[in-house]
N, C-alpha and C positions, 0 to 999 in steps of 0.2 A: 240681689245682684251680684254680690260676691263671689258667685261661680266667674262671671264674665269680666269682671276685674282681675283675679287670679289668672286664668287663662291665657289673657292678655299679657299680664307682667312675666309668665312662665313664657312665653313665646320671645319676650324680649319687644313686644310693641309698644310703641305711644298710641295717644289715641290719634293723633295725626296718621299714622301708618293705619291704623283701622278704618280712618276717613278714605286713605288710599285705594285698601283693598277691599270696602264695601260699596265706598259713594255716599255714607252717611254721613252728613255735615259733621265736624268734630264738637259743636255744641249740643248738636241732637245725641250724638253717641255717647256725652258726657252726660245729659241728663237720663238716658238708659242706664247705663251703667251706675248711676247713684239713686235710681231706681225713680226720679221725679217723671219720668217718662215712659211709655210702653212701647215697644218694637212692632211693628206690623211683620204679619207672616212673611212679607217679602224682604224684608230687614233679617229678621230670625234668620232665614236660609242664608245671607250672606254672610252674616256674622259666625255662623256654625260653619261654615265653608272656610271662612279667612283665620278662625281658630281650630280648624280640625277636627271638630267634635260634632254630637249630635244635637240636634232641637232639643230633642228628649232632656240631655244633660242640662242645658241651658233652662229648660221649665222646671228643671227639679224633679224630674220623675225618673231619672236612674243615677246611680253614681258613676258610672262607668262615661269617663270621659272621652273613650276611645269612640271614633265614628262608624258608623254602620257602613257597609260594602257599597258604594256608590255604583248607580248604572251607568250604563256607557250611553252614550246620546250619539 
């Protein structure tokens, strides 16, 4: 989960800021970041959006942290 922490710090975000952006409780987010808890699909989507990256990058499937183009809603 080093990528998660690295991205958060690169954006200048605290875990509290991530709580505000994602709705994930700070203590749960800390556990996710430290590998003590897995995130759900929905949480992964929110984290990827907040950190402006892709879910593939968070999962370690790509080394490209730039997000994919988003679809318009």
